[in-house]
N, C-alpha and C positions, 0 to 999 in steps of 0.2 A: 504493500500500500504506500509506504512512505517513499519508495523509489520514484513513483510517479510525481509526487509533490516536489521532491528534490529536483527531479529532471525539469519540471515546469519552472521552478525558481531559477535553476541554473541557466535555462534557455534565456529567460528575460535578462538576468544579470550579465550573461555573456554578451548579448547584444549591446547593453549599456556600456560595458567595458570596452568593446570594440570602438564604439563611437567616441568615447572619452579619449582613448589613445590616439585616434585620428587627429585630434586637435593639435597636440604638440608636434606630430608628424607634419601637419600642414605648416605650422610656424617654422619648423626647421627647413622645409623646402623653400620657404620665402624668408630666410634668415636675414636678408638685407633689409626687408621691411620691418622686421621685429628686432633689429639690433639694439634698439634703445629700451626694449621691454625688460622689466625686472622679473625676478623669479616669482614675485607676488602677482604680476600681470599674467604669467603663464598659469598659475594656479587659479586665478580668477576666471580666465578663459574657460578652463575645464569646469569650474564650479558653476558659472553662470550659463554655460552651454547645456547643463544637465537637463533642464526642462524639455528641450527638443529631443535629446537623447532618450529620455524616459518615455516620451510620447511615441517616437518612432519604434523603440523597442517593444512597446505595447502593440503596435500594429503588426510587427513581425512575429510576435509570440501568439497571436490569435490562432493561426492555423496549427502550430504545434500543440496549443491548448486543446483544440478540438480533436486532433489526432490522439492526444493522450486519453481523451474520453473513449475513443474507439478501442484503444488497447485494453480497456477494462473488460471488453467483450470478446476481443479476438487478438491473437498475436501472429497473424498469418504473414507469410513471406511477402505477399502483395503489399500489405500495409507497411512493412519494413522498407520496401522499394519506394513507396510514396514518400515516406519519411526522409529517406536519403535524397530522393529527387528534389524535395522542397529545399533542403539545406544546400544542395549543389546549386540550384537556381539562385538562392539568396546570396551565396558566396560570389557567384559571377556578377549578379546585379550590383551588390555593394562595391565590388572591385571596380567595375566599370564607372560607377558614379564617382567614387573617390578619385580615381586617376584622371578622368575627364575634367572633374572640377579643378584638380591641381594644375592640369595643363592649360585650362582656359583662364584661370584667375589672373595670371600674369598679363594676359592680353586685354581682359575686359574690366577687371577691377571689382567684380561682384561675384558672389557665390553662385553655384549652378542653379539655373532655372530652366523653363521650357524653351527658351530662345534657341539654343543649339539644336534641339530636336527638330524645330521648324526648319532651320537652315539645312540640316542634314537630310531630312526626308523629302524636302522639296527639290534638292539637287545635291546628291552626295559628292559628285565630282567637284563642284564649286566650293562646297563646304570644306573639303579637304585640301583645297588649293593653297591655303595659307601656310601649310606646314610641309616639311620635307618628308620623303619616304622613310628616312632613318628615324625621324621624330615619331612617325606613326608606328613603325616597327618597334621602337623602344617602348612606346606607350603600351602596345599590345603585350610585349614581354612582361612589363611591370604588372599589367592587369592579370596576366596568367599566373604569375608568381604569387601575387596577393590573393587571388581567388583560391589557389591551391592551399595557401597558408590558412585562410579562413575555413575552408572545407576540412582541412586536417584537424583544426580546433573543434569543429562541430562533431567530427567522427570520434575523436578521442574522448570528448567530454559528454556527448549526448547520444550518438546514434551507433556506436560500435558495440562493445560488450554490454553496455548499459541496457540496450534494448533486448539483447538475447537473454539477459539475466532476469528479465521481468517474468512474473507469474500472474495468472489470472486471480484476482482477489475474490474473497468469499462474499463480501458485501458490495456487490456490483452497483446497485442503485445508489447507495450512500456515497460510494467513491465517485460515481459519475456526477452526482449532484455537487459534491465538493469541488471537483475539477471544473464543472460548469460555472460555479460561483467564482472561483479564482479567475477563470477566463473572462467572465463578465466584469470583474473588478479592474481588468486592464483598461476599461474605458475611462477610468479616473485619470491615469497619467496621459492617456491618449487625448482626452479633452482638456487636460491641464487643470483639473480640480473641479470645484462645484460653483465657481463664480459665473457670471453672465458671459464674461469674455472667454472665448475658446482659445486653444493653443495656436500660436502664430509665431512666425520668425522673430518679430519684434520683441518677444518676451525674453530673449537672451541678450538684448542690447543693454549694456551696463556702463559703458565708458564714453567719454567725449572723444576718445581716439577711435575712429570708425574702423581702423584696421583690427583692433582688438575685438570689436563686435563681429567683424567678418570671421575672425578665427573661431569665435564661439559658436558660429552658426553650423548646424548640421546640414551638409549639402544635399543629402537624400531627402530630408524634410523640406528644404527649400525648393527642391525640384517638385516634390509632391504637391506642396502648397501652390506653386506656380501653375501646375497643370490644372488644379481645381479652379483656378481663377480665369481660365482662358475665355470663357463665354459669359461669365456672370458679371457683365459690365455695369448693369444698373445698380448693383449693390456696392460697388467699389468707390472709395474716396468720397465718403459722405461726411464732409467737414462741417456742414451747416444746414439749416433748413432751406428747402428749395426757394422760398421767396427771397431770402437773403442772398443766395447764390445768384438768382436772376438779377437782383438789384446791382450787385457788385459787377457782374459780368457785363451788364449794359454799359458800364463806364470803361470797359476794356476792349470794346470792339470799334471798328471803323465807323465814322459817321454815315458811310454809304450803306451800312447794314441796317435793315429794319429793326427798330427797337433800341438803337444806340442812344446812349445818354451822353451828356458832357463829361469828359474824363476829369479826374482830379488834376489840380494844377501841377502836381509833381509829375504827371504823365504827359503833359503838353510839351511840345517842342519849345525850347528856350531860345531867347535871342542869341545866345552864344553858340547855338547850334548852326549858325549861318543859314537859317531858313526864314524867309519872309514870304508873304502871300504873292509878292511880285517876282519871286525868284525860285519857282518850283519846277520849272521846265528843264528836263535833262536832255531831250532829243530835239533836233532841228528839223525833223520831218514827222508827219503823223503816222505813216505806215512803213516804217523801216523793216527790213528783214531782221529777225531776232534769232540769235544763236546763243544757247546756254551751254557753257562748258562746265561740267561737274567733275571736280578734281578729287580723286580718291585720297582721303585722309589728310588733306592739307590743313594747316593752322596758321594763325597770325604769327606764331613763334618762328615760322620759316622765313618771314619777310622783315628785312631791316626797317622798311618804311613803317611797320607797325610795332617796332620795338623788339623784333626778334633777332635771331642770329644772322650774321652776314654771310654772303657768298653761297647761299643755298638757292632760294627762289629769285635769282638775279633778273630773270626776264619779267616776272610779275612785278618786282620792284621797279623796273624800268617803265613798265606800262602804266604805273600809277601817275606818272608825270603827264600823261595824255588822256587820262580817263577820270571817271567818277569813282572815288574810293569811299566806302562806308567804313568808318574807323571803330565803331562800337557795335559790331555785328556778331551774332552768336549762332552756333550750331544748335539745332533743335533736338538732336539725339546722338546715338552712338553707333548706329549701324546703317548701312546703305539703304535698305528697304524702307526704313523709317524716314531717312533724310530725303529720299526721292519724293515721297508723298508730300513732305513738308514743302519742298521746293516747287514741285510741279502742280500741286493741288492746294497749296496754302493751308494744309491740314496738319496740326501739331502731332508729334509722335507721342505714343502712349508708354507709360512705364512697364505695364504688365503684358503687353501684346504688341503685335504689328498688324495694322489694319490691312496690309497687303496680303495677309494670309486668308482673307475673307473676300473673294471676288464678288460675292453678292453685295458687300458693303462698298467696295471700291468703285463699283460701276455706278454708284449713286453720288460719288464725290464730284464736285466741280473741278475743273482742270484748266490750266492755261491753254493747253492744246485745243480743248473744246471751245473756249471763248474766242481764240484767234481764228479757228475754222469758221465760226459764225461771221467773222469780219473778213472772210475771203482768203485766209492764209492756208497754205499747205503745211503739213506737219510730218517730220521725219526724225527718227531716233537712231543714233549710232552708238554701238557698244561692242567691245572686242570679246566679251565673255558670253556666258549662257543666258539668253534672255528669258529662259524659263525658270531661272533661279528665284526662289521666294515668290512665285506667281507674278513675276515682273511683267511678262508678256501680256497676261490677262489685264493687269492694271493699265499698261501703256495703250493697249488697243481700246479699252473702254474709255480712256482719257481723251482719245481723239487722234492718236497718231495713225497715219495711213500706212506707213512703211517703217519697218524695224530692221536695221542692219545689225547682225550679231555674228558670233563666231562661225556659224555654219555658212555664212556668206563670204568667207575668206578662204583662200587655198589652204590645204592641210599644212603646207610648208610654212605658212605664216602663223600658225597656232603654236608658237614656241613657248609662250608663257604658261605658268600654271593656271592663270586666270583667262587664258585664251590667246588673244592677239595683243602684242605690245602696242603701247600708245601711239608711237610714231606712225605705225601702219594704219591705225584707225583714223588718225588725223589726215593721213594721205588719202584714204578712201573718201573722206568728206571733201577734201580739196579737189579730188578728181571730179566729184559730182558738181562742185562749184564751177570748175573750169568748163565742164560740159554744158552747164547752164549758161555760162558767159558766152559761149559760142552761139547760142540761140536767142540771145537777148534782143528785144525789139529795138527799133530806132530810138534815139535819145528822147524823142517826144512821145514814144509809145508807152503802154502800160504793161507792167509785169506783175504776175501774181506774187504777192508778198509771201515769204517763206519763214517758217518757224522750224528751227533745227536744234536738237539737243545731242551733245556728244558726251559720253560718260567714260572717263579714264579708269584704269584698273591697275596699272603697273606699280604704282606707289603703295602697294599692299604687301603684307607679309606673304611670302618670305623675302621680299625686296630683291628679287633677281631681275636685273634689267640689262639690256645690251649697251651699256654705257658705264664709264668709270671716270669720275672727276673728283669725288670725295672718298675718303677712306671708310667712313661709317656707311654700312650697307643701306640703312634706312634713309639717312640724309642723302645719300647718292641717288636713291630711287626717286626722291622728291626733286632733286636737281635734274634728273632725267626727264621727268614729266614736265617740269618747268621749261626745259629746253625744247620739248615738243610743242608746248604752248607758244613759245617765242617764235619758233620756225613756222608754225601755223599762222600766226598773226602776220609775220613778214610776207608770206606768200599770199595771204588773203588781201593785204593792202594793194597788191599789184593787180587785183581783179576789179572789174568795173562795179561789181556789187558792193564793194567796201564803202563807198561814199554814202550808201543808203542802208548801212548795217549797224546794229548794236550787238555787241558780244558781252554776255554776262559771264563772269568767271566766279565760281563759288564752290567750296568743298561740299562733299556729300554728307559729312557728319563731323563731329568733334575730331580734333587732330590727333595724330599719333604721337605728338609731343605736347607738353613736356613729359618726360619720363622720370621716375617710374609712374605707372598708371595710378591716378588718384582722381576718382570721379567727384570729389568734393573740393577741387580747386577751380576757381572761376576762370583761371587762365586756360584751362583745358577746353573750354567751350568757345573761346574767341577765335573767329575765323574771318578771312577777308571776303568782302563782296566788292568786286571791281567791274565797272562797265567801261568798255572801250569801243571804238568804231568810228567810221566817218559820220555817222548820224548823231554823235555826241555833241551837244551844244557847246560845252567848254569844260576843261578839266576843273575839278574841285574836290574838296573833301567834305563829306557829310558826317556829322558827329552824333546824330540822333541814335537812340538805341532801338535795335530791332533784331529779329532772328529769321531763319530761313522761311517760315511760313508767311512772312511779310512780302516776299518777292512777288507773289501773284498779284496782290492788290496794287503794289507800287508800279509794276510793269504795265498792267492794264490801265491804270489811271494815267500814266504817261502817254499811252496810245489813245486816250479819250474813249476807252471802252468801259462798260459797266462792270463792277466787281462786287456788287452787293451780295451775291450768293456765296462769296468766300467769307463765311462768318468769322473765321479765326484769323484772317489775314488783314493787315493794316497798311495803309498808304504811308510810307515813310516820309514822303515829301509834303504831306499835308499837316501844317501845324495844329490843326484842330483834331487830328487823330491822336489817340493815346500812343505813347512811345515807350515801349519796354521790350525786353527780350525774355522769352519763355523757353525752357528746355527741360527734358526729362531723361533719366536713365533708370534702370531697375535698381532700387525702387525709391526714386527721389525725384523732386522737381526743383527748378531754380527760376528765379525772376531777377532780372537786372535792370536797374534804372540809373539815372545820373546820381541819385542820392542814396541808393541802397542796392547792394549785391547780396542776395539771400539764396541759400540752398537748404531745403527741408528734406530730411530723411523720413520717409513714410514708415519704415520698419520700427524705428525707435520713437517716432512721433515727436522728434526734436529738430530744432534748427541747428545745423552743423556748420553753417557759414553765415555770418551777418556782419557786413561791412558797410561803411558809408556814413554820411551825415545824419540820416534818419534811419537808424537801425530798426529792423523789424517791420518797416513800413510796408513791405511787399508781401508779407505772409498771408494775410486774409485775401488779398487779390489773387495770389497764386493758388490758394486753396479753392477759391470760387472758380477760377479758370479751369483747373483740373477736374473739378466736379462737373462742370458744364460740358467739358470735353467728353467725359464718360457718359453723361446723359445723351449726348449726340451720338456717340459710338453705339450705344445700346439700341437706338432707334433707326440706325442706318439700314 
């Protein structure tokens, strides 16, 4: 009788011990991040991480608890095989989660959630392109060794001789009831006690040092929680009553959007922002060709003009002297699929999901391509990678793009990058199309259909392997390579007759790969350039108002004299009556930046983790209302 009770308790405690030991292993693997942590910090990480460990151990002990009840009635060989199969499966699962979490944390700066599953299952080839073959093989080897170690522990302590030594008890009903009661009691640690609040990742957050909170987080629980949130949008981020959220949100949207109210003074464009009602025009023609160049992983820290390192993005720095540079511009998120929707549809990224994974929702989004097509524009997209990655093709087609050039449209010999085709070849394909168009242009007094083109680069992405060498550091060299491609593209474009009637927008796809190491709670990580050049630019200037990627849509359409009221979350940066702020998200945090307050709020801990500026805390309620309304909208799309 007692052997079953002991086995039940040993199963639960063994899972707990495994999860506790994983925490110092994680910190050792990232010892550079935790070099300043004291021995008390290490102990606190393990202690404060216990709630998630106890909860997940409860989940994993449920099935062994039920199997233990079955052993009261039979000790068949089939039952033994089921018992062994369960622990083998759990060994492999825990090993995969632990190793994948270790591998990704250095790139993303947050513990494992559902994000990599979406990327991997939508396009495994693209998802694996960031890492070398040896990295993958090494990871698989570590997974295999760790899985075997876990299974060996389970066999020795739980499913080896212990099972064969069991005997059928005399009081079967009583023993069954006792084991059922113990199994039912697992719901206490699973739920996290008897309070109204149920177990969640935020319960382990104990420190103002976010890295210690990350170390305390159980990656398997984080993944499970993230998967459970994927479609329950209407219940997420409930910071305030709906009426209050509506009232605050009305002050955060562009005057062109129905229901907009006057923004607070702190959100208006200031006189020092070089904006007046008489000086809002950026273009010298009403219907220029529009080309958006989306730069993989770029940041303001790559440009000397914006206070960054010298000798990296030298071409971009040079172009600032002839274009319109937005100096307080921010990325909206951390991954390409989220950034593309922000840029091309004016729709902010979400902390817990990517709207691009839901074609039913993206087909209802407004898009620059759709608005320009109504105005007579053609629309074409250029990308050297897999256009089916993360449902990208579905989104682009429903947005209004008539033609998509992707990796399959290039010769096999050109697909030399892990991400498909190197940037210089993709730019060359666009230039070839422009030259072909130039040969068929009408007489000077004739009319040409205006064109909207988007080109997305990919070479400045891990593993940073490019056909170019100017800088010693691989990452910086890859950015210098893409920058050189941009410079060469602009030089050749200038020689074509279309240039005088063209606006080129250069903007990164998401927050930059620098500064390093990855820290999602540094405001500098989100600062990116937005640069407009071309023959249709009225005059060079610097614009200092605050904005982020989702504001490109309203700003561009307003400059073209086209309506943009359907872009609810996008604001015209050149309109002083429009609210001026930057909004961004990462899992599981949001940030709001204005001239007088830079704020980042961590949703897991429910605490402000960055608060800088003259009016500290001023952007908190506005950011909460904005995120709440974003998820209201996401739920109804």
